[in-house]
C-alpha positions in Angstrom: 0.0 0.0 0.0 1.1 3.5 -0.7 0.1 6.9 0.7 1.3 10.4 1.6 0.7 12.4 4.7 1.9 15.7 6.3 3.5 15.8 9.7 4.3 18.9 11.6 7.3 18.1 13.7 7.5 19.1 17.4 11.3 18.7 17.3 12.2 20.8 14.3 10.2 23.8 13.0 9.0 22.2 9.7 6.0 20.7 8.0 7.2 17.5 6.5 5.5 15.5 3.7 6.1 11.8 4.1 5.5 9.2 1.4 5.1 5.7 2.7 4.8 2.2 1.2 4.1 -0.8 3.4 2.6 -4.3 3.7 0.0 -5.0 6.3 -1.5 -8.2 7.9 -4.9 -8.1 9.5 -7.0 -10.9 10.9 -10.5 -10.4 12.4 -11.1 -11.7 15.9 -13.0 -14.8 16.4 -14.3 -16.6 19.5 -10.9 -18.0 20.5 -8.5 -15.3 19.2 -8.2 -11.6 19.3 -7.8 -9.6 16.1 -4.2 -9.1 14.8 -2.7 -6.2 12.9 0.9 -5.8 11.9 2.8 -3.6 9.4 6.0 -4.8 7.6 8.3 -3.7 4.8 7.8 0.0 5.6 9.7 2.3 3.2 9.4 6.0 3.4 10.7 9.2 1.9 10.6 12.5 3.8 10.4 15.8 2.1 10.7 19.3 3.5 9.2 21.3 0.6 10.7 19.7 -2.5 13.9 18.7 -0.7 14.3 15.0 0.0 15.7 14.9 3.6 15.3 11.2 4.3 19.0 10.4 4.3 19.8 13.5 6.4 17.4 12.4 9.1 18.3 8.7 9.0 22.0 9.5 9.3 21.6 12.3 11.9 22.2 11.8 15.6 18.8 13.4 16.5 17.2 10.4 18.1 14.2 12.4 19.3 13.3 13.4 15.7 13.9 9.8 14.5 11.6 8.4 17.2 8.9 11.1 16.5 8.9 10.2 12.8 8.9 6.4 13.4 5.9 6.8 15.7 4.1 9.1 13.2 4.7 6.7 10.3 3.5 3.7 12.3 0.3 5.5 13.3 -0.3 6.8 9.8 0.1 3.2 8.4 -2.6 2.0 10.8 -4.9 4.9 10.1 -4.4 4.4 6.3 -5.1 0.7 6.4 -8.3 0.9 8.4 -9.6 3.8 6.3 -9.1 1.8 3.1 -10.7 -1.4 4.4 
């Protein structure tokens, strides 16, 4: 699956556009088992305006920003999957 979303960072003063592709697994719950959802093979590209800053962020030592973006991407994948379904 593929989608784009905007993320306003709380770490850096920038509005980022993030393109994401991923695979998802979902199983409905039944009498004996809870539902399951997982995301795998996540690939993303991060833009600030037209500038691709993915490598800069991935190679930086700004762990707080990396954690913020990882959380935002994971939440966006879940939101995207359940809106499509």
